[in-house]
MDTraj code that builds the backbone (N, CA, C; nanometers):
import mdtraj as md
import numpy as np

residues = "MET PRO LYS GLU ALA PRO THR VAL ALA SER GLU THR GLN LEU VAL ARG GLU GLU HIS SER LEU GLY ARG ALA ALA LEU ASN THR LEU LYS GLY CYS LEU GLY ASN LEU VAL GLU TRP TYR ASP VAL TYR THR TYR THR VAL PHE ALA THR TYR PHE GLN ASN GLN PHE PHE SER PRO GLU ASP LYS ASN SER ARG ILE TYR VAL TYR ALA VAL PHE ALA ILE THR PHE LEU MET ARG PRO LEU GLY SER TRP PHE PHE GLY ARG TRP ALA ASP ARG HIS GLY ARG ARG TYR ALA LEU THR PHE SER VAL LEU VAL MET ALA PHE ALA SER LEU VAL VAL ALA ILE LEU PRO SER ARG ASP GLN ILE GLY MET TRP ALA ALA ALA LEU LEU ILE ILE CYS ARG ILE VAL GLN GLY PHE ALA THR GLY GLY GLU TYR GLY THR SER ALA THR TYR MET SER GLU ALA ALA CYS HIS PRO SER SER THR SER PRO SER LEU VAL ALA ARG SER SER PRO ARG PRO SER CYS SER SER ARG PRO ARG HIS".split()
xyz = np.array([
    [-3.5762, 3.1095, 2.1083],
    [-3.5201, 3.1435, 1.9796],
    [-3.5827, 3.0871, 1.8918],
    [-3.6143, 3.1638, 1.7488],
    [-3.6978, 3.0889, 1.6546],
    [-3.5889, 3.0114, 1.5757],
    [-3.5920, 2.9112, 1.5264],
    [-3.5049, 2.8068, 1.4208],
    [-3.4903, 2.8791, 1.2901],
    [-3.3897, 2.9387, 1.2031],
    [-3.3544, 2.9929, 1.0958],
    [-3.4453, 2.8448, 1.0319],
    [-3.4871, 2.8766, 0.9004],
    [-3.5163, 2.7830, 0.7930],
    [-3.4196, 2.7980, 0.6869],
    [-3.3774, 2.6658, 0.6677],
    [-3.2647, 2.6202, 0.6028],
    [-3.2777, 2.7047, 0.4806],
    [-3.1255, 2.7344, 0.4123],
    [-3.1618, 2.7896, 0.3209],
    [-3.0968, 2.6914, 0.2056],
    [-3.1263, 2.7506, 0.0305],
    [-3.0636, 2.6726, -0.0498],
    [-2.8892, 2.6680, -0.0399],
    [-2.8537, 2.7154, -0.0218],
    [-2.7255, 2.7323, 0.0158],
    [-2.6643, 2.6034, 0.1287],
    [-2.6948, 2.6703, 0.2353],
    [-2.7142, 2.5433, 0.3142],
    [-2.7343, 2.4166, 0.2729],
    [-2.8099, 2.3856, 0.2188],
    [-2.8709, 2.2209, 0.1841],
    [-2.7642, 2.1809, 0.1089],
    [-2.7232, 2.2853, -0.0056],
    [-2.6064, 2.2148, -0.0599],
    [-2.4990, 2.2115, -0.0166],
    [-2.4371, 2.2365, 0.0859],
    [-2.3013, 2.2609, 0.1716],
    [-2.3011, 2.1449, 0.2203],
    [-2.4059, 2.0970, 0.2576],
    [-2.4375, 1.9898, 0.3262],
    [-2.3859, 1.8619, 0.2736],
    [-2.4567, 1.8717, 0.1684],
    [-2.4532, 1.7816, 0.0369],
    [-2.3487, 1.7401, 0.0082],
    [-2.2749, 1.8764, -0.0514],
    [-2.1282, 1.8395, -0.0654],
    [-2.0263, 1.7712, 0.0410],
    [-2.0619, 1.8369, 0.1646],
    [-1.9846, 1.7923, 0.2505],
    [-1.9724, 1.6302, 0.2822],
    [-2.1557, 1.5542, 0.3083],
    [-2.1306, 1.4023, 0.2538],
    [-2.1219, 1.3643, 0.1415],
    [-2.0791, 1.4461, 0.0326],
    [-1.9861, 1.3543, -0.0670],
    [-1.8543, 1.3558, -0.0201],
    [-1.8071, 1.4628, -0.0034],
    [-1.6721, 1.4917, 0.0111],
    [-1.6573, 1.3533, 0.1177],
    [-1.7191, 1.3178, 0.2605],
    [-1.6653, 1.2651, 0.3072],
    [-1.6857, 1.0987, 0.3461],
    [-1.7673, 1.0649, 0.1933],
    [-1.7695, 0.9507, 0.1781],
    [-1.6643, 0.9129, 0.0726],
    [-1.6441, 1.0675, -0.0446],
    [-1.5136, 1.0305, -0.1112],
    [-1.3588, 1.0312, -0.0705],
    [-1.4009, 1.0403, 0.1024],
    [-1.2518, 1.0581, 0.1744],
    [-1.2760, 0.8948, 0.2281],
    [-1.3569, 0.8695, 0.2319],
    [-1.3751, 0.7394, 0.3484],
    [-1.3630, 0.5949, 0.2027],
    [-1.3905, 0.6564, 0.0829],
    [-1.4088, 0.5590, 0.0063],
    [-1.2066, 0.5425, -0.0676],
    [-1.1322, 0.6606, -0.0645],
    [-0.9988, 0.6569, -0.0954],
    [-0.9346, 0.6266, 0.0180],
    [-0.9815, 0.6085, 0.1343],
    [-0.9372, 0.5867, 0.2458],
    [-0.9225, 0.3773, 0.2961],
    [-1.0902, 0.3414, 0.2155],
    [-1.0626, 0.1870, 0.2287],
    [-1.0089, 0.1507, 0.0724],
    [-0.9530, 0.2221, -0.0230],
    [-0.8513, 0.1760, -0.1393],
    [-0.7773, 0.2071, -0.0507],
    [-0.6775, 0.2663, -0.0178],
    [-0.5287, 0.2518, 0.0192],
    [-0.5431, 0.1368, 0.1065],
    [-0.6192, 0.1503, 0.1829],
    [-0.5954, 0.0443, 0.3061],
    [-0.5680, -0.0951, 0.2457],
    [-0.7018, -0.1154, 0.0923],
    [-0.7102, -0.2470, 0.0421],
    [-0.4789, -0.2826, -0.0190],
    [-0.4644, -0.1666, -0.0486],
    [-0.3337, -0.2294, -0.1084],
    [-0.2401, -0.2383, -0.0057],
    [-0.2549, -0.2050, 0.1241],
    [-0.1358, -0.2322, 0.2845],
    [-0.1787, -0.3551, 0.3358],
    [-0.3256, -0.4278, 0.2696],
    [-0.3986, -0.5543, 0.3339],
    [-0.2773, -0.6358, 0.2325],
    [-0.3069, -0.6188, 0.1511],
    [-0.1913, -0.7197, 0.0348],
    [-0.0717, -0.7142, 0.0491],
    [-0.0434, -0.6356, 0.0840],
    [0.1089, -0.6233, 0.1401],
    [0.1249, -0.6791, 0.2463],
    [0.0977, -0.6820, 0.3347],
    [0.1169, -0.7092, 0.4815],
    [0.0118, -0.8179, 0.4807],
    [-0.0358, -0.8913, 0.3917],
    [-0.0694, -1.0466, 0.3912],
    [0.0087, -1.1383, 0.3649],
    [0.1502, -1.1056, 0.2474],
    [0.1939, -1.1477, 0.1954],
    [0.3568, -1.1760, 0.3316],
    [0.3817, -1.0543, 0.4298],
    [0.4456, -1.0978, 0.5077],
    [0.3605, -1.1682, 0.6062],
    [0.2913, -1.1618, 0.6529],
    [0.1942, -1.2804, 0.6908],
    [0.2273, -1.4249, 0.6192],
    [0.2085, -1.4267, 0.5155],
    [0.2054, -1.5788, 0.4933],
    [0.3311, -1.6493, 0.5025],
    [0.4501, -1.5435, 0.4453],
    [0.5377, -1.6270, 0.4124],
    [0.5978, -1.6337, 0.5389],
    [0.5634, -1.5838, 0.6809],
    [0.6287, -1.6314, 0.8261],
    [0.5561, -1.7465, 0.8406],
    [0.4321, -1.7655, 0.7630],
    [0.3718, -1.8553, 0.8618],
    [0.3638, -1.9968, 0.8301],
    [0.3766, -1.9881, 0.6549],
    [0.5119, -2.0908, 0.5850],
    [0.6333, -2.0797, 0.5689],
    [0.7068, -2.0891, 0.6672],
    [0.8272, -2.0480, 0.6425],
    [0.8849, -2.1559, 0.6488],
    [0.8184, -2.3218, 0.7357],
    [0.9437, -2.4187, 0.7629],
    [0.8882, -2.4565, 0.5819],
    [0.7527, -2.3977, 0.5299],
    [0.7652, -2.4947, 0.4175],
    [0.8596, -2.4709, 0.2942],
    [0.8631, -2.3375, 0.2917],
    [0.9768, -2.2471, 0.2310],
    [1.1098, -2.3772, 0.2353],
    [1.1673, -2.3423, 0.3822],
    [1.2543, -2.4364, 0.4263],
    [1.2903, -2.5705, 0.3570],
    [1.1771, -2.6435, 0.3645],
    [1.2067, -2.7590, 0.2707],
    [1.1516, -2.7843, 0.1324],
    [1.0516, -2.7057, 0.0780],
    [1.0841, -2.7025, -0.0230],
    [1.2224, -2.6609, -0.0712],
    [1.2630, -2.4869, -0.0641],
    [1.3554, -2.4881, -0.1078],
    [1.5387, -2.5025, -0.0875],
    [1.5342, -2.5175, 0.0246],
    [1.6502, -2.5275, 0.0440],
    [1.7012, -2.6711, 0.0653],
    [1.8642, -2.7228, 0.0903],
    [1.9021, -2.8407, 0.1443],
    [1.8442, -2.8716, 0.2864],
    [1.7171, -3.0082, 0.3062],
    [1.7206, -3.0708, 0.4381],
    [1.8597, -3.0984, 0.5418],
    [1.9857, -3.1301, 0.4633],
    [2.0430, -3.1673, 0.5235],
    [2.1029, -3.0532, 0.5452],
    [2.1189, -2.8990, 0.4869],
    [2.1960, -2.8153, 0.4921],
    [2.1111, -2.7585, 0.6942],
    [2.2763, -2.7482, 0.7617],
    [2.1727, -2.7193, 0.9177],
    [2.1453, -2.5532, 0.9093],
    [2.1909, -2.4818, 0.8080],
    [2.1607, -2.3540, 0.8167],
    [2.0517, -2.2734, 0.7031],
    [1.9468, -2.3837, 0.6260],
    [1.8799, -2.3819, 0.5830],
    [1.7337, -2.2467, 0.6470],
    [1.7061, -2.3232, 0.7630],
    [1.5956, -2.2009, 0.8480],
    [1.6770, -2.0267, 0.8404],
    [1.7769, -2.0354, 0.8901],
    [1.8578, -1.8597, 0.8479],
    [1.8424, -1.8617, 0.7315],
    [1.8570, -1.9199, 0.6061],
    [1.8472, -1.8903, 0.4593],
    [1.7183, -1.8222, 0.4407],
    [1.5867, -1.9313, 0.5033],
    [1.4817, -1.8663, 0.4837],
    [1.4268, -1.7701, 0.5426],
    [1.4979, -1.6724, 0.6258],
    [1.4702, -1.5769, 0.7025],
    [1.5001, -1.4604, 0.7041],
    [1.6522, -1.5343, 0.6395],
    [1.7384, -1.3818, 0.5573],
    [1.6785, -1.3441, 0.3860],
    [1.5910, -1.4263, 0.3533],
    [1.4738, -1.3884, 0.2088],
    [1.3942, -1.2857, 0.2978],
    [1.3324, -1.3611, 0.3743],
    [1.2294, -1.2570, 0.4427],
    [1.2837, -1.1674, 0.4320],
    [1.4270, -1.1397, 0.4857],
    [1.4491, -1.0030, 0.5423],
    [1.4998, -0.9186, 0.4387],
    [1.5110, -0.9733, 0.2886],
    [1.5732, -0.9143, 0.1917],
    [1.4426, -0.8150, 0.1708],
    [1.3585, -0.8506, 0.1517],
    [1.2226, -0.7969, 0.1288],
    [1.1240, -0.6444, 0.2087],
    [1.2787, -0.6301, 0.3185],
    [1.2602, -0.5300, 0.4029],
    [1.4079, -0.4381, 0.3987],
    [1.4545, -0.4708, 0.3063],
    [1.6356, -0.4279, 0.3049],
    [1.5676, -0.3671, 0.1314],
    [1.4890, -0.4150, 0.0726],
    [1.4299, -0.3606, -0.0729],
    [1.3258, -0.1836, -0.0771],
    [1.3032, -0.1868, 0.0567],
    [1.1413, -0.1184, 0.0759],
    [1.2261, 0.0098, 0.0497],
    [1.2952, 0.0408, 0.1314],
    [1.3614, 0.1865, 0.0521],
    [1.3496, 0.2361, -0.0974],
    [1.4338, 0.1244, -0.1267],
    [1.4699, 0.1453, -0.3153],
    [1.2991, 0.1667, -0.3936],
    [1.1561, 0.1014, -0.3077],
    [1.0798, 0.0636, -0.3430],
    [1.0328, 0.2384, -0.2860],
    [1.0282, 0.2440, -0.1971],
    [0.9723, 0.3644, -0.1728],
    [1.0400, 0.5047, -0.2703],
    [1.1626, 0.5239, -0.2643],
    [1.2433, 0.5951, -0.3588],
    [1.1744, 0.6070, -0.4897],
    [1.1700, 0.4876, -0.5878],
    [1.1248, 0.5000, -0.6715],
    [0.9554, 0.5567, -0.7290],
    [0.8773, 0.4530, -0.6461],
    [0.7447, 0.4821, -0.6521],
    [0.6851, 0.5887, -0.5897],
    [0.7644, 0.7052, -0.5104],
    [0.7687, 0.8751, -0.4753],
    [0.7624, 0.8699, -0.5955],
    [0.8915, 0.8486, -0.6344],
    [0.9180, 0.9508, -0.7684],
    [0.8120, 0.9423, -0.8770],
    [0.7801, 0.7964, -0.9680],
    [0.6911, 0.7267, -1.0073],
    [0.4896, 0.8693, -0.9706],
    [0.5047, 0.8295, -0.8621],
    [0.3714, 0.9229, -0.7914],
    [0.3433, 1.0538, -0.8618],
    [0.4488, 1.1133, -0.7594],
    [0.4599, 1.2289, -0.8082],
    [0.4599, 1.3068, -0.9639],
    [0.5323, 1.2245, -1.0794],
    [0.4990, 1.2233, -1.2241],
    [0.4136, 1.1954, -1.2875],
    [0.3313, 1.0257, -1.2178],
    [0.2236, 1.0003, -1.3086],
    [0.0879, 1.0169, -1.1989],
    [0.1066, 1.0404, -1.1307],
    [-0.0489, 1.0437, -1.0442],
    [0.0056, 0.8806, -0.9094],
    [-0.0550, 0.9426, -0.7970],
    [-0.0616, 0.8627, -0.7121],
    [-0.1636, 0.6611, -0.7122],
    [-0.2474, 0.7603, -0.8507],
    [-0.2956, 0.6395, -0.8242],
    [-0.2456, 0.5024, -0.9120],
    [-0.1634, 0.5728, -0.9838],
    [-0.1502, 0.4715, -1.0939],
    [-0.0364, 0.4009, -1.0343],
    [0.0277, 0.5048, -0.9542],
    [0.1878, 0.4113, -0.8755],
    [0.0981, 0.3121, -0.7460],
    [0.0159, 0.3379, -0.7074],
    [-0.0373, 0.2452, -0.5823],
    [-0.0937, 0.0772, -0.6815],
    [-0.1437, 0.0968, -0.7820],
    [-0.2449, 0.0280, -0.8962],
    [-0.0621, -0.0579, -0.9527],
    [0.0094, 0.0451, -1.0223],
    [0.1446, -0.0516, -1.0110],
    [0.2534, -0.1459, -0.9137],
    [0.2067, -0.0655, -0.7982],
    [0.2379, -0.1218, -0.7124],
    [0.2367, -0.2449, -0.6608],
    [0.0735, -0.2687, -0.6285],
    [0.0170, -0.3829, -0.5731],
    [-0.0074, -0.4686, -0.7521],
    [-0.0020, -0.4346, -0.8195],
    [-0.0138, -0.5117, -0.9860],
    [0.1544, -0.6142, -0.9439],
    [0.2197, -0.5537, -0.9392],
    [0.3709, -0.5869, -0.9204],
    [0.3958, -0.7190, -0.8303],
    [0.3234, -0.6640, -0.6470],
    [0.3109, -0.7663, -0.6010],
    [0.2414, -0.8272, -0.6281],
    [0.1323, -0.8906, -0.6566],
    [0.0260, -0.9920, -0.6977],
    [0.1169, -1.0558, -0.8208],
    [0.1914, -1.0455, -0.8683],
    [0.2404, -1.1184, -0.9743],
    [0.3749, -1.1697, -0.8486],
    [0.4539, -1.1004, -0.7827],
    [0.6056, -1.1660, -0.7742],
    [0.4813, -1.2646, -0.6663],
    [0.4053, -1.2286, -0.6316],
    [0.3210, -1.3300, -0.4744],
    [0.2889, -1.4939, -0.5962],
    [0.2352, -1.4305, -0.7206],
    [0.1504, -1.5845, -0.8285],
    [0.2754, -1.6450, -0.8714],
    [0.4054, -1.5631, -0.9164],
    [0.5358, -1.6688, -0.9418],
    [0.5713, -1.7577, -0.7872],
    [0.5560, -1.6817, -0.6731],
    [0.6125, -1.7421, -0.5831],
    [0.5243, -1.8946, -0.5563],
    [0.3868, -1.8377, -0.5739],
    [0.3079, -1.9703, -0.5788],
    [0.3308, -2.0896, -0.6615],
    [0.3594, -2.0221, -0.7674],
    [0.3961, -2.1522, -0.8752],
    [0.5285, -2.2230, -0.8571],
    [0.6210, -2.1008, -0.7980],
    [0.7490, -2.1566, -0.8340],
    [0.7767, -2.3514, -0.7820],
    [0.8680, -2.4203, -0.8621],
    [0.9388, -2.5551, -0.8556],
    [0.9711, -2.5098, -0.7514],
    [0.9760, -2.6460, -0.6685],
    [1.0614, -2.6656, -0.5852],
    [1.2021, -2.6744, -0.5962],
    [1.3349, -2.7246, -0.5403],
    [1.4571, -2.8011, -0.5297],
    [1.4765, -2.8878, -0.6178],
    [1.3987, -2.9859, -0.5382],
    [1.3775, -3.1185, -0.6503],
    [1.3630, -3.1073, -0.7908],
    [1.2751, -2.9858, -0.8058],
    [1.2822, -3.0025, -0.9644],
    [1.3748, -2.9550, -1.0218],
    [1.4040, -2.7994, -0.9718],
    [1.5017, -2.7104, -1.0686],
    [1.6163, -2.7203, -0.9803],
    [1.6444, -2.7709, -0.8643],
    [1.7739, -2.7529, -0.7860],
    [1.7681, -2.6244, -0.7111],
    [1.9224, -2.5147, -0.7370],
    [1.9177, -2.4421, -0.6702],
    [1.8738, -2.2998, -0.7536],
    [1.8369, -2.3186, -0.8538],
    [1.7386, -2.2080, -0.9456],
    [1.5971, -2.1347, -0.8339],
    [1.5474, -2.2828, -0.7688],
    [1.4420, -2.2870, -0.6846],
    [1.4330, -2.1405, -0.6269],
    [1.5782, -2.1545, -0.5179],
    [1.6058, -2.0656, -0.4028],
    [1.6541, -1.9269, -0.4758],
    [1.6884, -1.9450, -0.5934],
    [1.7106, -1.8358, -0.6701],
    [1.6321, -1.7392, -0.7289],
    [1.5127, -1.7936, -0.7908],
    [1.4028, -1.7612, -0.7880],
    [1.3115, -1.7086, -0.6765],
    [1.3303, -1.8070, -0.5856],
    [1.2527, -1.7107, -0.4552],
    [1.3554, -1.5879, -0.3941],
    [1.4330, -1.5583, -0.3992],
    [1.5139, -1.4541, -0.3628],
    [1.4617, -1.3685, -0.4557],
    [1.4492, -1.3827, -0.6241],
    [1.3830, -1.2239, -0.7242],
    [1.2565, -1.2218, -0.6749],
    [1.2043, -1.3148, -0.6179],
    [1.0608, -1.2739, -0.6303],
    [1.0218, -1.1857, -0.5048],
    [1.0927, -1.2273, -0.3747],
    [1.1184, -1.1746, -0.2791],
    [1.1685, -1.0119, -0.3016],
    [1.2388, -0.9986, -0.3584],
    [1.3353, -0.8712, -0.4228],
    [1.2188, -0.7814, -0.4195],
    [1.1416, -0.8515, -0.5319],
    [1.0301, -0.7648, -0.6639],
    [0.9206, -0.7400, -0.5100],
    [0.9215, -0.8189, -0.4157],
    [0.7830, -0.8106, -0.3190],
    [0.8602, -0.7085, -0.2490],
    [0.9671, -0.6621, -0.1968],
    [0.9895, -0.5414, -0.0802],
    [0.9576, -0.4486, -0.1998],
    [1.0348, -0.4320, -0.3010],
    [1.0585, -0.3130, -0.3438],
    [0.9144, -0.3026, -0.4044],
    [0.7973, -0.3580, -0.4342],
    [0.6490, -0.3449, -0.4067],
    [0.6193, -0.2709, -0.3069],
    [0.6719, -0.3047, -0.1953],
    [0.5819, -0.3024, -0.0938],
    [0.6140, -0.1754, 0.0065],
    [0.7823, -0.1024, -0.0543],
    [0.8252, -0.0309, -0.0453],
    [0.7544, 0.1293, -0.0441],
    [0.7080, 0.0670, -0.2172],
    [0.6661, 0.1879, -0.2846],
    [0.4869, 0.1947, -0.2961],
    [0.4194, 0.0800, -0.2520],
    [0.2875, 0.0796, -0.1873],
    [0.2530, 0.1787, -0.0527],
    [0.3369, 0.0764, 0.0446],
    [0.3425, 0.1755, 0.1734],
    [0.2930, 0.3486, 0.1573],
    [0.4543, 0.4279, 0.1172],
    [0.4502, 0.5296, 0.1377],
    [0.3485, 0.6134, 0.0180],
    [0.3266, 0.5596, -0.0696],
    [0.2338, 0.6335, -0.1968],
    [0.0992, 0.6035, -0.1162],
    [0.0252, 0.4514, -0.0914],
    [-0.0697, 0.4998, 0.0123],
    [-0.1138, 0.5864, 0.1011],
    [-0.0063, 0.6183, 0.1797],
    [-0.0575, 0.7118, 0.2657],
    [-0.0435, 0.8315, 0.2563],
    [0.0332, 0.8826, 0.1575],
    [0.0484, 1.0007, 0.0804],
    [-0.1375, 1.0701, 0.0040],
    [-0.1301, 0.9324, -0.0556],
    [-0.2908, 0.8915, -0.1478],
    [-0.3860, 0.9726, -0.0562],
    [-0.3897, 0.8886, 0.0694],
    [-0.4806, 0.9087, 0.1684],
    [-0.4989, 1.0284, 0.2258],
    [-0.3697, 1.0479, 0.3058],
    [-0.3604, 1.2246, 0.3472],
    [-0.4127, 1.3084, 0.2473],
    [-0.3971, 1.2610, 0.1268],
    [-0.4499, 1.3744, 0.0401],
    [-0.5968, 1.4197, 0.0082],
    [-0.6222, 1.2500, -0.0243],
    [-0.7707, 1.2487, -0.0449],
    [-0.8327, 1.2825, 0.0883],
    [-0.7779, 1.2943, 0.1890],
    [-0.9017, 1.3588, 0.3154],
    [-0.8679, 1.5077, 0.3038],
    [-0.7892, 1.5840, 0.2683],
    [-0.7684, 1.7021, 0.2717],
    [-0.9385, 1.7792, 0.2050],
    [-0.9621, 1.8687, 0.2714],
    [-1.0977, 1.9017, 0.2301],
    [-1.0578, 2.0540, 0.1298],
    [-1.0532, 2.0946, 0.0413],
    [-1.0291, 2.1886, -0.0587],
    [-1.0817, 2.3417, -0.0380],
    [-1.1903, 2.3872, 0.0855],
    [-1.1993, 2.4682, 0.1333],
    [-1.0799, 2.5199, 0.2734],
    [-1.0761, 2.6761, 0.3137],
    [-0.9902, 2.6769, 0.3366],
    [-1.1073, 2.6670, 0.5317],
    [-1.2153, 2.6109, 0.5542],
    [-1.2718, 2.6149, 0.6835],
    [-1.2653, 2.4930, 0.6620],
    [-1.3392, 2.4658, 0.8234],
    [-1.3309, 2.3252, 0.8196],
    [-1.4754, 2.2806, 0.8047],
    [-1.4891, 2.1223, 0.7413],
    [-1.5725, 2.0943, 0.7237],
    [-1.6763, 2.0476, 0.7866],
    [-1.6313, 2.0640, 0.9356],
    [-1.6967, 1.9940, 1.0907],
    [-1.8624, 2.1101, 1.0015],
    [-2.0223, 2.0269, 1.0626],
    [-2.1242, 2.1510, 1.0439],
    [-2.1301, 2.1984, 1.1995],
    [-2.1022, 2.1942, 1.3179],
    [-2.1180, 2.1821, 1.4321],
    [-1.9514, 2.3517, 1.4318],
    [-1.8640, 2.3361, 1.3691],
    [-1.7627, 2.4562, 1.4211],
    [-1.7041, 2.4928, 1.2356],
    [-1.7950, 2.6033, 1.2369],
    [-1.7780, 2.6263, 1.0804],
    [-1.6629, 2.7494, 1.0870],
    [-1.7063, 2.8135, 1.2061],
    [-1.5604, 2.9558, 1.1858],
    [-1.4482, 2.9118, 1.2328],
    [-1.3850, 2.7790, 1.2847],
    [-1.2263, 2.7383, 1.2825],
    [-1.1975, 2.7263, 1.1555],
    [-1.0548, 2.8010, 1.1298],
    [-1.0111, 2.7477, 1.0291],
    [-0.8901, 2.6684, 1.0461],
    [-0.9226, 2.5749, 0.9092],
    [-0.8472, 2.4353, 0.8811],
    [-0.7205, 2.4875, 0.7740],
    [-0.6003, 2.4405, 0.7031],
    [-0.5068, 2.4516, 0.6021],
    [-0.5705, 2.4145, 0.5085],
    [-0.5911, 2.4718, 0.4232],
    [-0.6186, 2.4252, 0.2912],
    [-0.5428, 2.3592, 0.2103],
    [-0.5951, 2.2981, 0.1438],
    [-0.5362, 2.1724, 0.0986],
    [-0.4730, 2.2196, -0.0607],
    [-0.5348, 2.3501, -0.1350],
    [-0.5500, 2.3783, -0.2232],
    [-0.4137, 2.4338, -0.3266],
    [-0.3481, 2.4055, -0.2567],
    [-0.1599, 2.4573, -0.3007],
    [-0.1321, 2.3350, -0.3466],
    [-0.1792, 2.1967, -0.2735],
    [-0.1158, 2.0683, -0.3011],
    [-0.1576, 2.0508, -0.4306],
    [-0.0493, 1.9898, -0.5850],
    [-0.1310, 1.9590, -0.6810],
    [-0.2506, 1.7829, -0.6843],
    [-0.3277, 1.7742, -0.7112],
    [-0.4052, 1.7278, -0.7593],
    [-0.3809, 1.5742, -0.8262],
    [-0.3799, 1.4483, -0.7961],
    [-0.2881, 1.3220, -0.8588],
    [-0.3986, 1.2758, -0.9080],
])
top = md.Topology()
chain = top.add_chain()
for i, resn in enumerate(residues, 1):
    res = top.add_residue(resn, chain, resSeq=i)
    for name in ("N", "CA", "C"):
        top.add_atom(name, md.element.get_by_symbol(name[0]), res)
traj = md.Trajectory(xyz[None], top)
């Protein structure tokens, strides 16, 4: 059976699908980078917990290790609040702006933690400022994680009502056109 010659319409569709696949991959990469920043902070804090214990809490206090991990736990308690706030923000102002804002908030709080003076220099204020920074980081992480997941799922949606696959043109796929574009 002879092969049909490709038409201009089919070539245009192929180029459009390659473009949308590249766009979806790029958006997924962008969403993952924000997540990487957030989880890198969690990893860094746990690795350097002993450093935080010695720099921000009294070495004579037997509970200083518990305090360090309580400060770590605070970030997880703030995530639902950050998720709520940034979810509403993203619905009103766009996912990209919410992601950018949450990553900037996280980066700023991480910078403050990096330059924070120790207990020897400012006393108990060092621990108080560390707690505030970790609260802000947890808030930002909560906002970034949910917004990133939503952004990536929306970016992966194909606007047509058919499958983007070259093989299975007849299989229906739910359309994403009913959702608002941000």
